[in-house]
C-alpha positions as CSV (number, residue, x, y, z in Angstrom):
1,X,133.6,208.8,107.9
2,X,133.1,207.5,104.4
3,X,136.3,207.3,102.3
4,X,136.2,208.7,98.8
5,X,137.2,206.6,95.8
6,X,140.5,208.5,95.7
7,X,141.2,207.5,99.3
8,X,140.3,203.8,98.6
9,X,142.3,203.4,95.5
10,X,145.2,205.8,96.0
11,X,146.4,208.7,93.9
12,X,145.1,208.6,90.4
13,X,147.1,209.0,87.1
14,X,147.4,212.6,86.0
15,X,147.5,213.4,82.3
16,X,149.8,216.4,82.0
17,X,149.8,216.6,78.2
18,X,148.4,214.6,75.3
19,X,150.9,211.8,75.7
20,X,152.3,212.4,79.1
21,X,151.1,210.8,82.3
22,X,152.2,211.1,85.9
23,X,151.6,208.0,88.0
24,X,151.9,209.2,91.7
25,X,153.4,206.6,94.0
26,X,153.2,203.9,91.3
27,X,156.6,202.4,92.3
28,X,156.2,202.5,96.1
29,X,155.4,198.8,96.4
30,X,158.6,198.0,94.5
31,X,161.0,200.3,96.2
32,X,162.9,197.7,98.3
33,X,163.0,195.3,95.4
34,X,164.4,198.1,93.1
35,X,167.0,199.0,95.7
36,X,168.1,195.4,96.1
37,X,168.4,195.1,92.3
38,X,170.4,198.3,92.0
39,X,173.1,197.3,94.5
40,X,174.9,194.8,92.2
41,X,174.4,197.1,89.2
42,X,176.2,199.9,91.0
43,X,179.0,197.6,92.2
44,X,179.6,196.6,88.6
45,X,179.1,200.1,87.1
46,X,179.8,202.7,89.9
47,X,178.6,206.3,89.8
48,X,180.7,208.5,87.6
49,X,180.6,212.1,86.3
50,X,180.9,212.2,82.6
51,X,181.9,215.2,80.5
52,X,180.1,217.0,77.8
53,X,181.6,217.1,74.3
54,X,182.8,220.6,75.2
55,X,184.7,219.2,78.2
56,X,182.5,220.3,81.0
57,X,182.0,218.0,83.9
58,X,178.4,217.0,84.4
59,X,177.0,217.8,87.8
60,X,174.7,214.7,88.0
61,X,176.5,211.4,88.7
62,X,175.3,208.5,86.6
63,X,175.4,204.8,85.8
64,X,173.6,202.6,83.3
65,X,172.2,199.1,83.0
66,X,170.8,197.2,80.0
67,X,172.1,196.2,76.6
68,X,173.0,199.8,75.9
69,X,174.2,202.6,78.2
70,X,174.2,206.4,77.6
71,X,177.7,207.9,77.5
72,X,179.1,211.3,76.9
73,X,182.7,212.5,76.1
74,X,184.6,214.5,73.6
75,X,183.1,212.3,70.8
76,X,179.6,213.3,71.7
77,X,176.4,211.9,73.2
78,X,175.6,208.3,72.3
79,X,174.6,204.8,73.5
80,X,177.3,202.2,73.9
81,X,177.1,198.4,74.7
82,X,180.3,198.8,76.8
83,X,181.0,200.7,80.0
84,X,183.9,203.0,79.1
85,X,185.4,202.7,82.6
86,X,185.6,198.9,82.7
87,X,185.4,198.0,79.0
88,X,182.8,195.4,79.9
89,X,179.1,195.2,79.0
90,X,176.8,197.2,81.2
91,X,175.0,195.2,83.9
92,X,171.7,193.6,82.7
93,X,168.4,195.3,83.3
94,X,166.9,193.8,86.5
95,X,163.7,191.9,85.9
96,X,161.9,194.0,88.5
97,X,162.8,197.2,86.6
98,X,161.7,195.8,83.3
99,X,158.4,194.7,84.7
100,X,157.7,198.0,86.4
101,X,158.5,200.0,83.3
102,X,156.3,197.8,81.2
103,X,153.4,198.2,83.6
104,X,153.8,202.0,83.9
105,X,154.0,202.4,80.1
106,X,150.9,200.4,79.6
107,X,149.1,202.4,82.3
108,X,150.0,205.5,80.3
109,X,148.8,204.1,77.0
110,X,152.0,202.6,75.6
111,X,151.5,198.9,75.4
112,X,154.3,196.5,74.8
113,X,157.2,198.8,75.9
114,X,160.4,196.7,76.4
115,X,163.4,199.0,77.2
116,X,166.9,198.1,76.4
117,X,168.6,200.9,78.4
118,X,168.2,202.4,81.8
119,X,170.1,205.6,82.7
120,X,170.5,205.9,86.5
121,X,171.0,209.5,87.7
122,X,172.2,210.4,91.2
123,X,171.3,213.9,92.5
124,X,172.6,215.5,95.7
125,X,171.1,218.7,97.2
126,X,171.8,221.6,94.8
127,X,172.2,219.4,91.8
128,X,170.2,220.3,88.7
129,X,169.7,219.1,85.2
130,X,169.5,221.7,82.4
131,X,166.7,221.7,79.8
132,X,167.5,219.2,77.1
133,X,165.9,216.8,74.6
134,X,166.4,213.0,74.6
135,X,167.4,212.6,70.9
136,X,170.1,209.9,71.1
137,X,167.7,207.0,70.8
138,X,166.9,205.5,67.4
139,X,163.1,205.2,67.7
140,X,161.3,208.2,68.9
141,X,158.0,206.2,68.8
142,X,158.9,204.6,72.1
143,X,158.1,206.3,75.4
144,X,160.4,207.2,78.2
145,X,159.6,205.9,81.7
146,X,161.1,207.9,84.6
147,X,161.1,206.5,88.2
148,X,161.8,208.9,91.1
149,X,163.3,207.7,94.4
150,X,164.5,209.6,97.5
151,X,164.4,213.4,97.8
152,X,161.6,215.2,95.9
153,X,162.4,217.2,92.8
154,X,160.7,219.7,90.5
155,X,160.7,218.5,86.9
156,X,160.6,221.0,84.2
157,X,158.6,219.9,81.2
158,X,158.8,222.3,78.3
159,X,157.8,222.3,74.6
160,X,159.5,221.4,71.4
161,X,161.6,224.6,71.5
162,X,164.0,225.4,74.2
163,X,162.4,228.8,74.7
164,X,158.9,227.4,75.3
165,X,157.6,227.9,78.7
166,X,158.2,224.9,81.0
167,X,155.6,223.3,83.2
168,X,156.8,222.6,86.8
169,X,155.9,219.1,88.0
170,X,156.5,218.0,91.6
171,X,158.0,214.5,91.6
172,X,158.1,212.5,94.9
173,X,159.5,209.2,96.1
174,X,157.9,206.4,94.1
175,X,156.4,208.6,91.4
176,X,156.6,207.4,87.8
177,X,156.4,209.8,84.8
178,X,155.8,208.5,81.3
179,X,156.0,210.6,78.1
180,X,156.0,209.7,74.4
181,X,154.1,210.2,71.2
182,X,154.0,213.9,70.2
183,X,155.5,214.8,73.6
184,X,158.5,212.5,73.2
185,X,160.9,215.3,72.1
186,X,159.8,218.0,74.6
187,X,162.6,219.8,76.4
188,X,162.8,218.8,80.0
189,X,165.1,219.2,83.1
190,X,165.2,219.3,86.9
191,X,165.5,222.3,89.1
192,X,168.2,222.2,91.8
193,X,167.2,219.6,94.4
194,X,166.4,221.2,97.7
195,X,168.3,220.1,100.9
196,X,166.6,217.4,102.8
197,X,166.9,213.9,104.2
198,X,164.7,211.2,102.9
199,X,163.9,208.5,105.5
200,X,165.0,205.7,103.2
201,X,167.7,207.2,100.9
202,X,169.1,210.1,102.9
203,X,170.4,213.2,101.2
204,X,170.0,212.0,97.7
205,X,167.6,211.5,94.8
206,X,167.9,208.6,92.4
207,X,166.2,208.8,89.0
208,X,165.9,205.8,86.7
209,X,164.9,206.5,83.1
210,X,164.1,203.6,80.8
211,X,164.2,203.8,77.1
212,X,164.3,201.8,73.9
213,X,167.6,203.0,72.6
214,X,168.7,200.5,70.0
């Protein structure tokens, strides 16, 4: 049997919008290195459930690494150089994560991307993320690089208005999604994660989103 080019070179990038590219399985070769790098990060800055400015507890647990970390409380949404739990700087961005984000961004057409923040989200079965825009960064000219690990999820990718119809994108272990340019401020979210057990990560999904925040 003669293999096709797709079989030989693996899944190909999928352009989902003008400046949005899905890279199926792009991070698979780095999974163990990523998990090794995340362990000290999460020891220094453990998972926590932050609260919205209105006082609601967020369903998704999170942590951060990098020069800046995303936080939310009664004062609003913002980036801070300090972990509010420890009062210490967030753990540094691991080199393997920086390199992977740079390669993924370049593959999607965004050369020279150097993130200074990584939001790490932890989903359990049933956890969802409501439609929202990422507007807390200073430079909307920089892309967002999102790495999926563990259980699959359905990513909602809408338009520039909350009411715009959202595209449903299946994200699997090792997939990387990159969006920027005119797509940078699209509304997006995650449908409730379905019950399941991933062979490497168990009953969880971990999502790492890298940004240039400062």
